[in-house]
LOLUM-721087 format. One line per field, with one value per residue (C-alpha): residue number from 1; residue in one letter; x, y, z. Coordinates in nm, 4 decimals. Last residue first. Layout:
REM residues N
n = c(NUM,...) $
res = c(A,...) $
c1 = c(X,...) $
c2 = c(Y,...) $
c3 = c(Z,...) $
This chain:
REM residues 576
n = c(576,575,574,573,572,571,570,569,568,567,566,565,564,563,562,561,560,559,558,557,556,555,554,553,552,551,550,549,548,547,546,545,544,543,542,541,540,539,538,537,536,535,534,533,532,531,530,529,528,527,526,525,524,523,522,521,520,519,518,517,516,515,514,513,512,511,510,509,508,507,506,505,504,503,502,501,500,499,498,497,496,495,494,493,492,491,490,489,488,487,486,485,484,483,482,481,480,479,478,477,476,475,474,473,472,471,470,469,468,467,466,465,464,463,462,461,460,459,458,457,456,455,454,453,452,451,450,449,448,447,446,445,444,443,442,441,440,439,438,437,436,435,434,433,432,431,430,429,428,427,426,425,424,423,422,421,420,419,418,417,416,415,414,413,412,411,410,409,408,407,406,405,404,403,402,401,400,399,398,397,396,395,394,393,392,391,390,389,388,387,386,385,384,383,382,381,380,379,378,377,376,375,374,373,372,371,370,369,368,367,366,365,364,363,362,361,360,359,358,357,356,355,354,353,352,351,350,349,348,347,346,345,344,343,342,341,340,339,338,337,336,335,334,333,332,331,330,329,328,327,326,325,324,323,322,321,320,319,318,317,316,315,314,313,312,311,310,309,308,307,306,305,304,303,302,301,300,299,298,297,296,295,294,293,292,291,290,289,288,287,286,285,284,283,282,281,280,279,278,277,276,275,274,273,272,271,270,269,268,267,266,265,264,263,262,261,260,259,258,257,256,255,254,253,252,251,250,249,248,247,246,245,244,243,242,241,240,239,238,237,236,235,234,233,232,231,230,229,228,227,226,225,224,223,222,221,220,219,218,217,216,215,214,213,212,211,210,209,208,207,206,205,204,203,202,201,200,199,198,197,196,195,194,193,192,191,190,189,188,187,186,185,184,183,182,181,180,179,178,177,176,175,174,173,172,171,170,169,168,167,166,165,164,163,162,161,160,159,158,157,156,155,154,153,152,151,150,149,148,147,146,145,144,143,142,141,140,139,138,137,136,135,134,133,132,131,130,129,128,127,126,125,124,123,122,121,120,119,118,117,116,115,114,113,112,111,110,109,108,107,106,105,104,103,102,101,100,99,98,97,96,95,94,93,92,91,90,89,88,87,86,85,84,83,82,81,80,79,78,77,76,75,74,73,72,71,70,69,68,67,66,65,64,63,62,61,60,59,58,57,56,55,54,53,52,51,50,49,48,47,46,45,44,43,42,41,40,39,38,37,36,35,34,33,32,31,30,29,28,27,26,25,24,23,22,21,20,19,18,17,16,15,14,13,12,11,10,9,8,7,6,5,4,3,2,1) $
res = c(X,X,X,X,X,X,X,X,X,X,X,X,X,X,X,X,X,X,X,X,X,X,X,X,X,X,X,X,X,X,X,X,X,X,X,X,X,X,X,X,X,X,X,X,X,X,X,X,X,X,X,X,X,X,X,X,X,X,X,X,X,X,X,X,X,X,X,X,X,X,X,X,X,X,X,X,X,X,X,X,X,X,X,X,X,X,X,X,X,X,X,X,X,X,X,X,X,X,X,X,X,X,X,X,X,X,X,X,X,X,X,X,X,X,X,X,X,X,X,X,X,X,X,X,X,X,X,X,X,X,X,X,X,X,X,X,X,X,X,X,X,X,X,X,X,X,X,X,X,X,X,X,X,X,X,X,X,X,X,X,X,X,X,X,X,X,X,X,X,X,X,X,X,X,X,X,X,X,X,X,X,X,X,X,X,X,X,X,X,X,X,X,X,X,X,X,X,X,X,X,X,X,X,X,X,X,X,X,X,X,X,X,X,X,X,X,X,X,X,X,X,X,X,X,X,X,X,X,X,X,X,X,X,X,X,X,X,X,X,X,X,X,X,X,X,X,X,X,X,X,X,X,X,X,X,X,X,X,X,X,X,X,X,X,X,X,X,X,X,X,X,X,X,X,X,X,X,X,X,X,X,X,X,X,X,X,X,X,X,X,X,X,X,X,X,X,X,X,X,X,X,X,X,X,X,X,X,X,X,X,X,X,X,X,X,X,X,X,X,X,X,X,X,X,X,X,X,X,X,X,X,X,X,X,X,X,X,X,X,X,X,X,X,X,X,X,X,X,X,X,X,X,X,X,X,X,X,X,X,X,X,X,X,X,X,X,X,X,X,X,X,X,X,X,X,X,X,X,X,X,X,X,X,X,X,X,X,X,X,X,X,X,X,X,X,X,X,X,X,X,X,X,X,X,X,X,X,X,X,X,X,X,X,X,X,X,X,X,X,X,X,X,X,X,X,X,X,X,X,X,X,X,X,X,X,X,X,X,X,X,X,X,X,X,X,X,X,X,X,X,X,X,X,X,X,X,X,X,X,X,X,X,X,X,X,X,X,X,X,X,X,X,X,X,X,X,X,X,X,X,X,X,X,X,X,X,X,X,X,X,X,X,X,X,X,X,X,X,X,X,X,X,X,X,X,X,X,X,X,X,X,X,X,X,X,X,X,X,X,X,X,X,X,X,X,X,X,X,X,X,X,X,X,X,X,X,X,X,X,X,X,X,X,X,X,X,X,X,X,X,X,X,X,X,X,X,X,X,X,X,X,X,X,X,X,X,X,X,X,X,X,X,X,X,X,X) $
c1 = c(7.5610,7.3632,7.0075,6.7479,6.4240,6.1289,5.9391,5.8653,6.1148,6.3973,6.4987,6.8685,7.0869,7.1992,7.4690,7.2414,6.9418,7.0403,6.7350,6.6948,6.5713,6.5248,6.4088,6.4959,6.5422,6.3898,6.1233,6.0217,6.0650,5.8993,6.0846,5.8899,5.5940,5.2435,4.9756,4.7837,4.8516,5.2242,5.2340,5.0809,5.3480,5.6311,5.4925,5.4816,5.8282,5.9637,5.8033,5.9557,6.2908,6.2665,6.1748,6.4698,6.7016,6.5855,6.6364,6.9879,7.0760,7.2140,7.0544,7.1760,6.9560,7.1245,6.9749,7.2748,7.0910,6.7193,6.6469,6.8798,6.7141,6.3707,6.5233,6.5834,6.9397,7.1284,7.2857,7.2170,6.8769,6.7686,6.8699,6.6714,6.3656,6.4156,6.4225,6.1218,5.9184,6.0361,5.9029,5.5745,5.5271,5.6032,5.3544,5.0825,5.1834,5.1782,4.8440,4.6764,4.8154,4.6908,4.3402,4.2227,4.4447,4.2992,3.9391,3.6742,3.3156,3.1058,3.1506,2.9659,2.6484,2.6917,2.7173,2.4069,2.2125,2.3252,1.9917,1.8385,1.4665,1.3128,1.0209,0.6927,0.5777,0.6069,0.3220,0.0659,0.3432,0.4557,0.1127,0.0398,0.3569,0.2462,-0.0986,0.0373,-0.2482,-0.0162,0.1102,-0.2511,-0.3237,0.0103,-0.0754,-0.4424,-0.3352,-0.0612,-0.3228,-0.5676,-0.2900,-0.0914,-0.3796,-0.3569,0.0097,0.0410,0.2110,0.5603,0.5613,0.8151,1.1230,1.3748,1.7512,2.0025,2.3827,2.6903,2.5155,2.7622,3.0357,3.0594,2.7737,2.8886,2.9223,3.0222,2.6697,2.6288,2.8032,2.8905,3.0905,3.4561,3.6519,3.6845,3.4232,3.1588,3.0600,2.7112,2.4650,2.7284,2.4736,2.7333,2.9822,2.6777,2.5417,2.1728,1.9420,1.6297,1.7820,2.0693,1.8280,1.6543,2.0005,2.0524,1.7102,1.7890,2.1249,1.9340,1.6796,1.9198,1.7884,2.1331,2.1009,1.7285,1.8010,2.0964,1.8601,1.6166,1.9287,2.0267,2.3409,2.6880,2.9029,3.2404,3.5481,3.3936,3.3762,3.5140,3.2298,3.1181,3.0992,2.9028,2.6745,2.6013,2.5247,2.2616,1.9664,1.9933,1.8465,2.0132,2.3246,2.6610,2.8069,3.1425,3.2735,3.6266,3.5649,3.6981,3.3534,3.1975,2.8716,2.7894,2.9096,2.6832,2.3699,2.4514,2.5107,2.1811,1.9746,2.2699,2.3417,2.6621,2.9672,3.2811,3.6290,3.8669,4.1295,4.2528,4.1474,3.8153,3.7537,3.8613,3.6200,3.3382,3.4018,3.5567,3.8169,4.0986,3.8463,3.4685,3.2288,3.4711,3.6360,3.3162,3.1926,3.5341,3.5845,3.2464,3.3307,3.6778,3.5177,3.2543,3.5089,3.7626,3.5124,3.3791,3.7335,3.8250,3.4953,3.5261,3.9020,3.8849,3.6036,3.8271,4.1122,3.9008,3.7962,4.1487,4.2750,4.0133,4.1293,4.4851,4.4025,4.2175,4.5093,4.5257,4.4282,4.4065,4.4543,4.2059,4.0236,3.8882,3.9300,4.1972,4.4078,4.3742,4.4205,4.7347,4.8726,4.8523,4.9698,5.2799,5.3651,5.3230,5.5480,5.8228,5.8186,5.8372,6.1154,6.3117,6.2526,6.3863,6.4612,6.1570,6.1894,5.9913,5.6795,5.4724,5.1223,5.0714,5.3029,5.0781,5.2706,5.3454,4.9858,4.9547,5.3103,5.3089,4.9408,4.9940,5.2982,5.1210,4.8258,5.0606,5.2032,4.8458,4.7685,5.0758,4.9861,4.6280,4.7454,4.9964,4.7126,4.4933,4.7746,4.8426,4.4655,4.2329,4.0327,4.3273,4.5518,4.4492,4.4984,4.8538,5.0293,4.8181,4.8720,5.2517,5.2339,5.0217,4.6457,4.4176,4.0762,4.0745,3.7766,3.4335,3.3360,3.1949,2.8880,2.9024,2.5589,2.2698,1.9752,1.6404,1.3788,1.0122,0.6754,0.8064,0.5425,0.4047,0.6318,0.5803,0.7129,1.0174,1.2615,1.2069,1.3305,1.6762,1.7051,1.6568,1.3563,1.4205,1.1191,1.0566,0.6910,0.3688,0.3647,0.0960,-0.1449,-0.0022,0.0506,0.0405,0.3687,0.5154,0.3612,0.5297,0.8549,0.8473,0.7900,1.1240,1.2992,1.1964,1.3022,1.6462,1.8646,1.6534,1.5106,1.4370,1.2474,1.0064,0.8871,0.8825,0.6303,0.7025,0.5907,0.3303,0.0678,-0.1531,-0.3109,-0.6456,-0.7578,-1.1085,-1.1540,-1.2821,-1.6112,-1.5289,-1.1523,-0.9504,-1.0062,-0.7249,-0.4769,-0.5791,-0.4878,-0.1570,-0.0644,-0.1609,0.0517,0.3404,0.3470,0.2770,-0.0098,-0.1337,-0.3386,-0.3262,-0.6444,-0.6919,-0.3421,-0.4297,-0.1380,-0.2863,-0.2554,-0.0184,0.0481,0.2343,0.4061,0.5292,0.7143,0.8438,0.9669,1.0052,0.7489,0.6735,0.4055,0.1439,-0.1114,-0.4218,-0.6547,-1.0259,-1.2536,-1.6124,-1.5111,-1.1361,-1.1464,-1.4164,-1.2074,-1.0404,-1.3778,-1.5228,-1.4749,-1.6669,-1.6912,-1.3187,-1.2709,-0.9559,-0.9185,-0.7246,-1.0002,-0.8476,-0.7864,-1.1757,-1.2523,-1.5668,-1.6620,-2.0356,-2.1639,-2.5132,-2.8005,-2.9604,-2.6351,-2.3472,-2.0384,-1.6892,-1.3774,-1.0816,-0.7287,-0.5513,-0.3271,-0.0061,0.1552,-0.1469,-0.2483,0.0846,0.2645,0.2701,0.5317,0.4716,0.5665,0.8344,0.7507,0.8514,0.4795,0.5090,0.6214,0.3012,0.0691,0.2153,0.2061,-0.1493,-0.1967,-0.5648,-0.7624,-0.8707,-1.0057,-1.1471,-1.3551,-1.4123,-1.6955,-1.5936,-1.5072,-1.4698,-1.4609,-1.7602,-1.9275,-2.2911) $
c2 = c(-3.9263,-3.9453,-4.0354,-3.7654,-3.8078,-3.5659,-3.4644,-3.1237,-2.9555,-3.1586,-3.5118,-3.5940,-3.8891,-4.2432,-4.1272,-4.1161,-3.8944,-3.5318,-3.3057,-3.0327,-2.6772,-2.6278,-2.9492,-3.0247,-3.3861,-3.5726,-3.7490,-3.4296,-3.1119,-2.8254,-2.6199,-2.7674,-2.5227,-2.6510,-2.5945,-2.9042,-3.0617,-2.9795,-3.1338,-3.4579,-3.4665,-3.4153,-3.6731,-3.9238,-3.8374,-3.8929,-4.2373,-4.3241,-4.2181,-4.4114,-4.7318,-4.6457,-4.6255,-4.9610,-5.1127,-4.9815,-5.1946,-5.1634,-4.8325,-4.5786,-4.2903,-4.0016,-3.8914,-3.6824,-3.3578,-3.4135,-3.1715,-2.9105,-2.9340,-2.8677,-2.5399,-2.4158,-2.3372,-2.0172,-2.0157,-1.6462,-1.6474,-1.9617,-1.8119,-1.5026,-1.7173,-1.9076,-1.5806,-1.4550,-1.7716,-1.7347,-1.3737,-1.4696,-1.7419,-1.4856,-1.2443,-1.4964,-1.5371,-1.1680,-1.1274,-1.3867,-1.2401,-0.8919,-1.0153,-0.9564,-0.6428,-0.4832,-0.4766,-0.7417,-0.6003,-0.7023,-0.3656,-0.1905,-0.4007,-0.3089,0.0598,0.0478,-0.1479,0.0904,0.2714,-0.0429,-0.0463,-0.0766,-0.3225,-0.1362,-0.2287,-0.5883,-0.5605,-0.8123,-1.0713,-1.0414,-1.0531,-1.3765,-1.5277,-1.4580,-1.6008,-1.9440,-2.1215,-2.2516,-1.9036,-1.7867,-2.0684,-2.0055,-1.6357,-1.7079,-1.9613,-1.7423,-1.4558,-1.6798,-1.8310,-1.5051,-1.2664,-1.2636,-1.2996,-0.9663,-0.9744,-0.9019,-0.9690,-1.1963,-1.1960,-1.4654,-1.3944,-1.5341,-1.5317,-1.4488,-1.4725,-1.5220,-1.2987,-0.9213,-0.6798,-0.3609,0.0100,0.1905,0.2299,0.4483,0.7263,1.0214,1.3005,1.2479,1.2225,0.8433,0.7622,0.9786,1.3365,1.4676,1.3371,1.2243,1.1951,1.2669,1.5198,1.6710,1.7558,1.6727,1.9691,1.8452,1.9025,1.6946,1.4185,1.4404,1.3990,1.0799,0.9508,1.0249,0.8479,0.5348,0.5638,0.5747,0.2509,0.0848,0.1467,0.0400,-0.2901,-0.3346,-0.2380,-0.5188,-0.7711,-0.7374,-0.5614,-0.6372,-0.3308,-0.2411,-0.0234,0.1445,0.4843,0.6407,0.8817,0.7061,0.3773,0.5269,0.6984,0.3600,0.1706,0.4394,0.2367,-0.0179,0.2651,0.3732,0.1968,0.2219,-0.0805,-0.1315,-0.4771,-0.6091,-0.9828,-1.2576,-1.3841,-1.4475,-1.6413,-1.5369,-1.1904,-1.1506,-1.2584,-1.0204,-0.7270,-0.7609,-0.5238,-0.2891,-0.2334,-0.3691,-0.1804,-0.3797,-0.2608,-0.4446,-0.6761,-0.8395,-1.1777,-1.0304,-0.9049,-1.2419,-1.4300,-1.1928,-1.3073,-1.2277,-0.9722,-0.9267,-0.8213,-0.8223,-0.7642,-0.8122,-1.1055,-1.2902,-1.2466,-1.3269,-1.6290,-1.7718,-1.7198,-1.8774,-2.1822,-2.2389,-2.1788,-2.4235,-2.7035,-2.6710,-2.6691,-2.9870,-3.1610,-3.1229,-3.1652,-3.5071,-3.6194,-3.5145,-3.7084,-4.0252,-3.9808,-3.9175,-4.2371,-4.4437,-4.2882,-4.3492,-4.7100,-4.7386,-4.5972,-4.2712,-3.9952,-3.6470,-3.3705,-3.0952,-3.2505,-2.9353,-2.7299,-2.5045,-2.5138,-2.8965,-2.9705,-2.7461,-2.9144,-3.2636,-3.1575,-2.9871,-3.2855,-3.5197,-3.2984,-3.2836,-3.6568,-3.7182,-3.4570,-3.6392,-3.9908,-3.9719,-4.3616,-4.4483,-4.1746,-3.8469,-3.6955,-3.7353,-3.5718,-3.6943,-3.9854,-4.1486,-4.4832,-4.4437,-4.3387,-4.5547,-4.4626,-4.0892,-4.0516,-4.2508,-4.0509,-3.7113,-3.8430,-3.9241,-3.5727,-3.4373,-3.6389,-3.5229,-3.1655,-3.2234,-3.3970,-3.1054,-2.8476,-3.0378,-3.0273,-2.6650,-2.6014,-2.5260,-2.2088,-1.9911,-2.0515,-1.7394,-1.5398,-1.6524,-1.4179,-1.1188,-1.2199,-1.2212,-0.8710,-0.7545,-0.7295,-0.4299,-0.5136,-0.2103,-0.2838,-0.1262,-0.0115,-0.2618,-0.4749,-0.8013,-0.9888,-1.0717,-1.2772,-1.1826,-1.4625,-1.4713,-1.4621,-1.6037,-1.7426,-1.4753,-1.3357,-1.3172,-1.0258,-0.8887,-1.1877,-1.2692,-0.9109,-0.9739,-1.3157,-1.1838,-1.2338,-0.9521,-0.7298,-0.6039,-0.4565,-0.4953,-0.4204,-0.5938,-0.5301,-0.1846,0.0047,-0.3209,-0.3157,-0.6028,-0.4449,-0.1086,-0.2875,-0.4527,-0.1061,0.0059,-0.2791,-0.1593,0.2013,0.0707,0.2799,0.1525,0.3043,0.6655,0.5152,0.3344,0.6614,0.8288,0.5697,0.3424,0.4363,0.7011,0.7118,0.4339,0.1941,0.0398,-0.3070,-0.4209,-0.7887,-1.0322,-1.1985,-1.4597,-1.5022,-1.6070,-1.2466,-1.1464,-1.3249,-1.0884,-0.7819,-0.9302,-1.0234,-0.6678,-0.5156,-0.7345,-0.6871,-0.3245,-0.1045,0.1509,0.4429,0.7752,0.9771,0.9287,1.0302,1.3947,1.5604,1.4717,1.2279,1.0306,0.6890,0.4494,0.1387,-0.1461,-0.4589,-0.3267,-0.0778,0.0078,0.2569,0.2235,0.0235,0.0545,-0.1681,-0.1548,-0.4598,-0.3804,-0.6544,-0.7601,-1.1216,-1.1972,-1.4044,-1.6278,-1.7006,-1.9999,-2.1494,-2.1218,-2.4935,-2.6100,-2.9867,-3.0434,-2.9894,-3.1939,-3.5253,-3.6927,-3.6874,-3.3929,-3.2284,-3.2280,-3.0229,-2.8826,-2.5879,-2.5220,-2.1727,-2.2045,-1.9848,-2.2733,-2.3424,-2.0967,-2.2553,-2.2663,-2.4314,-2.5959,-2.6943,-2.9113,-2.8246,-2.9587,-2.9140,-2.9408,-3.2726,-3.4429,-3.7096,-3.5089,-3.2640,-2.9278,-2.7199,-2.8926,-3.1161,-3.1199,-3.1583,-2.8125,-2.6911,-2.8265,-2.6965,-2.3430,-2.3503,-2.4574,-2.5268,-2.5385,-2.8700,-2.8571,-2.5066,-2.5395,-2.8412,-3.0448,-3.1580,-3.4290,-3.4707,-3.7472,-3.6722,-3.8052,-3.4781,-3.4666) $
c3 = c(-5.8927,-5.5673,-5.6351,-5.6502,-5.4446,-5.5066,-5.1919,-5.3030,-5.0732,-5.2298,-5.1302,-5.1647,-5.2608,-5.1518,-4.9121,-4.6028,-4.6714,-4.7446,-4.7204,-4.9797,-5.0010,-4.6392,-4.4555,-4.1034,-3.9832,-3.6969,-3.8934,-4.0506,-3.8463,-4.0363,-4.2879,-4.5631,-4.5046,-4.4580,-4.7264,-4.6333,-4.9771,-4.9467,-4.6043,-4.7363,-5.0108,-4.7523,-4.5338,-4.8270,-4.9295,-4.5981,-4.5540,-4.8949,-4.7865,-4.4736,-4.6696,-4.8909,-4.6054,-4.4742,-4.8119,-4.8349,-4.5348,-4.1719,-4.1033,-3.8448,-3.7187,-3.5445,-3.2127,-3.1239,-3.1624,-3.1563,-2.8688,-2.9980,-3.3446,-3.1823,-3.0381,-3.3742,-3.4973,-3.5851,-3.2465,-3.1657,-3.3474,-3.1675,-2.8312,-2.8992,-2.9799,-2.6534,-2.4633,-2.6494,-2.5491,-2.1841,-2.1805,-2.3350,-2.0837,-1.8078,-1.9625,-1.9093,-1.5405,-1.4935,-1.6791,-1.4619,-1.1461,-1.2536,-1.3089,-0.9447,-0.9078,-1.2162,-1.0793,-1.1484,-1.1439,-0.8428,-0.6765,-0.9404,-0.8688,-0.5058,-0.5975,-0.7978,-0.5328,-0.2555,-0.2199,-0.0638,-0.0478,0.3013,0.3175,0.3542,-0.0001,0.0816,0.3322,0.1945,0.1384,0.4961,0.6248,0.4337,0.5733,0.9316,0.8391,0.7743,0.9558,1.2056,1.2777,1.3414,1.5756,1.7671,1.8067,1.9195,2.1690,2.3022,2.3362,2.5287,2.7495,2.8178,2.8885,3.2713,3.2814,3.0995,2.7669,2.6053,2.2380,2.0745,1.8485,1.8828,1.8959,1.6384,1.6437,1.4325,1.1007,0.8234,0.6980,0.6776,0.6263,0.4713,0.5819,0.2714,0.1699,0.4738,0.3099,0.5227,0.3582,0.4243,0.7471,0.6950,0.9637,0.7900,0.8416,0.7684,1.0225,1.2685,1.5683,1.8285,1.6768,1.5043,1.8514,1.9209,1.8852,1.7156,1.3731,1.4780,1.5845,1.2472,1.0810,1.2848,1.1688,0.8145,0.8441,0.9798,0.6924,0.3990,0.2493,0.3124,0.6887,0.7029,0.5497,0.7881,1.0700,0.9673,0.9560,1.3254,1.4330,1.5528,1.5112,1.3626,1.4330,1.7484,1.8981,1.5779,1.5307,1.2037,1.3844,1.6629,1.4215,1.2513,1.5659,1.6721,1.5197,1.8137,2.0333,2.3522,2.4861,2.3026,2.4827,2.3289,2.2867,2.2930,2.2259,2.4475,2.5753,2.2236,2.2584,2.6216,2.5556,2.2563,2.4370,2.7209,2.4847,2.2897,2.4973,2.5583,2.1848,2.0585,1.8995,1.8196,1.8995,1.6725,1.8349,1.5265,1.6607,1.7445,1.4001,1.2498,1.4890,1.3765,1.0222,0.6922,0.7856,0.5340,0.2670,0.2488,-0.0404,-0.3238,-0.1534,-0.0947,-0.4646,-0.6204,-0.3948,-0.4982,-0.8678,-0.8317,-0.6584,-0.9373,-1.2255,-1.0750,-1.0077,-1.3569,-1.5000,-1.3010,-1.3934,-1.7717,-1.7883,-1.6071,-1.8377,-2.1422,-1.9907,-1.9700,-2.3351,-2.4487,-2.2611,-2.4586,-2.7867,-2.7140,-2.6388,-2.9764,-3.1712,-3.3698,-3.1360,-3.3089,-3.0606,-2.9922,-2.6982,-2.5355,-2.2168,-2.3861,-2.0708,-2.0303,-2.4019,-2.4274,-2.1141,-2.2434,-2.5967,-2.4490,-2.2281,-2.5208,-2.7404,-2.4600,-2.4160,-2.8032,-2.8420,-2.5724,-2.6843,-3.0397,-3.0588,-3.2805,-3.5229,-3.4668,-3.6240,-3.3037,-3.3791,-3.7419,-3.7011,-3.4506,-3.4190,-3.0400,-2.9609,-2.6500,-2.5328,-2.5713,-2.4708,-2.1510,-2.0585,-2.1226,-1.9166,-1.6285,-1.6417,-1.6449,-1.3327,-1.1436,-1.2209,-1.0956,-0.7817,-0.7107,-0.7684,-0.5165,-0.2540,-0.3117,-0.2454,-0.5265,-0.6095,-0.4885,-0.7896,-0.9875,-0.6717,-0.5897,-0.8296,-0.7048,-0.3367,-0.4034,-0.5459,-0.2641,-0.2933,-0.2378,-0.0837,0.1460,0.3698,0.3477,0.6926,0.9342,0.9965,1.1778,1.1522,1.3749,1.2547,1.4145,1.4663,1.3934,1.5771,1.8879,2.1278,2.3760,2.6329,3.0242,3.2085,3.4075,3.4432,3.0762,2.9881,3.1384,2.9932,2.6390,2.3914,2.1631,2.1189,1.7634,1.8289,1.9907,2.3656,2.5714,2.8507,2.9228,3.2470,3.4409,3.6138,3.4018,3.0734,3.1508,3.2218,2.8822,2.7416,2.9192,2.7799,2.4291,2.5202,2.5885,2.8429,3.1217,3.4457,3.3279,3.0298,3.2641,3.4323,3.1028,2.9772,2.6953,2.3410,2.4212,2.1642,2.3292,2.0899,2.1892,2.0787,2.1513,2.2264,1.9653,2.0430,1.9417,1.9660,1.6555,1.5626,1.7926,1.5638,1.2755,1.4803,1.5898,1.2239,1.1021,1.3778,1.3122,0.9366,0.9247,1.0197,1.2829,1.1791,1.3786,1.3867,1.7664,1.8155,1.7133,1.5415,1.2010,0.9154,1.1208,0.9556,1.1882,1.0227,1.2275,1.1057,0.7765,0.8985,1.2702,1.4047,1.7741,1.9573,2.2300,2.3848,2.6037,2.5390,2.6062,2.7129,2.6734,2.5987,2.6187,2.9479,2.8007,2.4910,2.6298,2.7404,2.3881,2.3116,2.6167,2.5852,2.5573,2.9324,3.0044,3.1762,3.4594,3.7200,3.8989,3.5634,3.4879,3.7892,3.9492,4.1641,4.1939,4.2808,4.4078,4.3036,4.1091,3.9241,3.8869,3.7335,3.8541,3.6932,3.8594,3.7455,3.9753,4.2741,4.4249,4.7765,5.0093,4.8847,4.9559,4.7506,4.4204,4.5220,4.3548,4.6396,4.8502,5.1445,5.5076,5.6175,5.7524,5.4222,5.2559,5.5202,5.4986,5.1099,5.0877,4.7098,4.6125,4.6067,4.9682,4.9758,4.6223,4.7392,4.4262,4.1991,3.9616,3.5990,3.3420,2.9677,2.7696,2.7315,2.6043) $
């Protein structure tokens, strides 16, 4: 029993009558005239009378007859054809007889499985000829030729990697897209050499100049906070109260040393200093993590690209870019200012055109890049040479640089520049039942299952070793670090030479003029006691007596006012 409303209809009245519609000064599809718009109708033979009825006229759908969509597929043969394109289509040819050929691959397996949605399923017959010669004479692309064959009724459907383009949509209907092709810029490996200035700049690239400025300012602020909050820390700041310059320089040194060593290796004496140290450690933790992450990303990108990192860069530098005819219109719509070379023919011919110098780069979809690095594109070009195509055209042996052809030197650059859906052209008669079957199979996850079952058909890159070698850092990438480090060494040697020339250490130059004056002998004795204690601590730690102690240098003895001397062991000897 069907609860949906239906009614018998007169097919001559319900069908669109174009002449009557236009005579009424209406447009086809207008809802206010019976001759301009039709409703779906069905027929059934009852007692030798053909009855025409319609659910749609009554605002309903026929949900009673679940098999109605498969009626057109019963007792039917579907004529199709395909061409091998791994991993989507695989044709095994155990003999020269097409009857023995075995068709497989992701797309073929998915389509076969989708046909099983119909009961009974139609028979599928593959024709060995991929597009007829008559259609190939009309179009440079064999895929477009096959679409034409569907449009004229030679085939019911073509199974393969068909880009859904405006030109092809004008010819025939297409089933729902099964996947999407991503297109990328491919070009010869670029010279990644750096100039001297670029080598110096490279270690600083992870942050912008503004970010480095903020980091520098924050470290200087930290040095000031440390110097003030740990004023009484005699272990790190062995200076008298009014020796400001050495305290400032020591605080700056400690701040930078902690930042570059990524750890808190300074003793903080006071509670405020300890709080400041914890905040600084948090700052170091995040900044170093950000720096490392950005530097790693930069190294990966720069090792695989160079001066040109996108299609926009290539267009700006006026490079000639190869594009196959079938995708040219889509590319031109997205990048109207580019210098594009239409090389026609198969999309697989992009590599030979780069090697021949017809273009500097190419826009190509990712399955072709897989085949390129698996050696399949060059193999196809060499087969063409064996079949009589000129070496100057197919470039089987000679590469773009005049050396032996190496397709691993052709690299993908940047992100995807555009996408085009992949769908099968189909006859109008079979569109609805096959579209339903394809959509049902996709909803059930059968496309993903077919991909997993055919993993062995995916081209395997022969460039893996070369790609791994390319990730290693070269001398240019670390030269900037070495130069900056050497600069610190050079400055250290200059200071050392000045110390030898003047016979005095740099610390003494900073403390010169910072003499301490005491009003009473008691103040001097307190200072003596402090110096003795520090000397004794230093002896316990094994440190030499030549170190700066409270602003004075100790050799064998240290003169303290006019009261006496302190030797290297901290023993005080009064004057006289």
